[in-house]
NUVEX-542412 format. One record per residue (C-alpha): chain; x, y, z. Coordinates in pm, whole numbers, plus 50000, padded with zeros to 5 digits. Layout:
<nodes>
<node><chain>A</chain><x>X</x><y>Y</y><z>Z</z></node>
...
</nodes>
This chain:
<nodes>
<node><chain>A</chain><x>93171</x><y>41535</y><z>35399</z></node>
<node><chain>A</chain><x>93093</x><y>41438</y><z>35037</z></node>
<node><chain>A</chain><x>93176</x><y>41701</y><z>34780</z></node>
<node><chain>A</chain><x>92933</x><y>41581</y><z>34513</z></node>
<node><chain>A</chain><x>92557</x><y>41621</y><z>34513</z></node>
<node><chain>A</chain><x>92365</x><y>41300</y><z>34468</z></node>
<node><chain>A</chain><x>92100</x><y>41278</y><z>34199</z></node>
<node><chain>A</chain><x>91874</x><y>41059</y><z>34409</z></node>
<node><chain>A</chain><x>91712</x><y>41329</y><z>34624</z></node>
<node><chain>A</chain><x>91346</x><y>41398</y><z>34540</z></node>
<node><chain>A</chain><x>91057</x><y>41584</y><z>34697</z></node>
<node><chain>A</chain><x>90761</x><y>41383</y><z>34821</z></node>
<node><chain>A</chain><x>90560</x><y>41487</y><z>34515</z></node>
<node><chain>A</chain><x>90837</x><y>41383</y><z>34276</z></node>
<node><chain>A</chain><x>90879</x><y>41043</y><z>34443</z></node>
<node><chain>A</chain><x>90503</x><y>40981</y><z>34445</z></node>
<node><chain>A</chain><x>90485</x><y>41072</y><z>34076</z></node>
<node><chain>A</chain><x>90777</x><y>40842</y><z>33995</z></node>
<node><chain>A</chain><x>90634</x><y>40549</y><z>34197</z></node>
<node><chain>A</chain><x>90254</x><y>40536</y><z>34158</z></node>
<node><chain>A</chain><x>90220</x><y>40262</y><z>34424</z></node>
<node><chain>A</chain><x>90352</x><y>40510</y><z>34683</z></node>
<node><chain>A</chain><x>90129</x><y>40810</y><z>34744</z></node>
<node><chain>A</chain><x>90228</x><y>41147</y><z>34887</z></node>
<node><chain>A</chain><x>89991</x><y>41076</y><z>35175</z></node>
<node><chain>A</chain><x>90174</x><y>40750</y><z>35257</z></node>
<node><chain>A</chain><x>90508</x><y>40930</y><z>35252</z></node>
<node><chain>A</chain><x>90378</x><y>41206</y><z>35479</z></node>
<node><chain>A</chain><x>90248</x><y>40947</y><z>35726</z></node>
<node><chain>A</chain><x>90575</x><y>40754</y><z>35726</z></node>
<node><chain>A</chain><x>90766</x><y>41079</y><z>35786</z></node>
<node><chain>A</chain><x>90539</x><y>41216</y><z>36060</z></node>
<node><chain>A</chain><x>90521</x><y>40890</y><z>36252</z></node>
<node><chain>A</chain><x>90883</x><y>40800</y><z>36172</z></node>
<node><chain>A</chain><x>90752</x><y>40453</y><z>36096</z></node>
<node><chain>A</chain><x>91033</x><y>40203</y><z>36151</z></node>
<node><chain>A</chain><x>91289</x><y>40486</y><z>36132</z></node>
<node><chain>A</chain><x>91174</x><y>40609</y><z>35788</z></node>
<node><chain>A</chain><x>91243</x><y>40977</y><z>35862</z></node>
<node><chain>A</chain><x>91581</x><y>40902</y><z>36022</z></node>
<node><chain>A</chain><x>91695</x><y>40677</y><z>35737</z></node>
<node><chain>A</chain><x>91540</x><y>40837</y><z>35427</z></node>
<node><chain>A</chain><x>91481</x><y>41210</y><z>35479</z></node>
<node><chain>A</chain><x>91708</x><y>41511</y><z>35443</z></node>
<node><chain>A</chain><x>91562</x><y>41836</y><z>35576</z></node>
<node><chain>A</chain><x>91691</x><y>42165</y><z>35438</z></node>
<node><chain>A</chain><x>91509</x><y>42456</y><z>35596</z></node>
<node><chain>A</chain><x>91137</x><y>42384</y><z>35551</z></node>
<node><chain>A</chain><x>91192</x><y>42146</y><z>35260</z></node>
<node><chain>A</chain><x>91210</x><y>41769</y><z>35306</z></node>
<node><chain>A</chain><x>91390</x><y>41566</y><z>35042</z></node>
<node><chain>A</chain><x>91384</x><y>41189</y><z>35023</z></node>
<node><chain>A</chain><x>91682</x><y>40977</y><z>34928</z></node>
<node><chain>A</chain><x>91541</x><y>40731</y><z>34674</z></node>
<node><chain>A</chain><x>91817</x><y>40476</y><z>34737</z></node>
<node><chain>A</chain><x>91745</x><y>40483</y><z>35113</z></node>
<node><chain>A</chain><x>91370</x><y>40453</y><z>35047</z></node>
<node><chain>A</chain><x>91435</x><y>40147</y><z>34828</z></node>
<node><chain>A</chain><x>91646</x><y>39986</y><z>35104</z></node>
<node><chain>A</chain><x>91379</x><y>40071</y><z>35366</z></node>
<node><chain>A</chain><x>91105</x><y>39916</y><z>35152</z></node>
<node><chain>A</chain><x>91314</x><y>39608</y><z>35077</z></node>
<node><chain>A</chain><x>91367</x><y>39559</y><z>35450</z></node>
<node><chain>A</chain><x>90993</x><y>39541</y><z>35491</z></node>
<node><chain>A</chain><x>90961</x><y>39286</y><z>35214</z></node>
<node><chain>A</chain><x>91229</x><y>39063</y><z>35369</z></node>
<node><chain>A</chain><x>91071</x><y>39098</y><z>35714</z></node>
<node><chain>A</chain><x>90747</x><y>38948</y><z>35587</z></node>
<node><chain>A</chain><x>90896</x><y>38646</y><z>35406</z></node>
<node><chain>A</chain><x>90835</x><y>38305</y><z>35556</z></node>
</nodes>
C-alpha cells in the first residue's frame, strides 16, 4: 500500500472547474453508468465522497481518442 497521498485526486466539481470541456453532469453520467469502466478505473470512493484520479481520467479520455482514430 502506498504511504504517500497523491495530489491528483479531485472532486467532480473541482475537475469540472479545472477542465471546462468536461461538465459535472458528464462526470456523474460516466460514473453512474460506469461508461467503458470509468468508475472502476478513475474513481476512489471514501464514505459518501467520490474522488476522481485526474491521471486516470486523462488516460481514460486518451483511450477514447485513440479508439476513434482511423
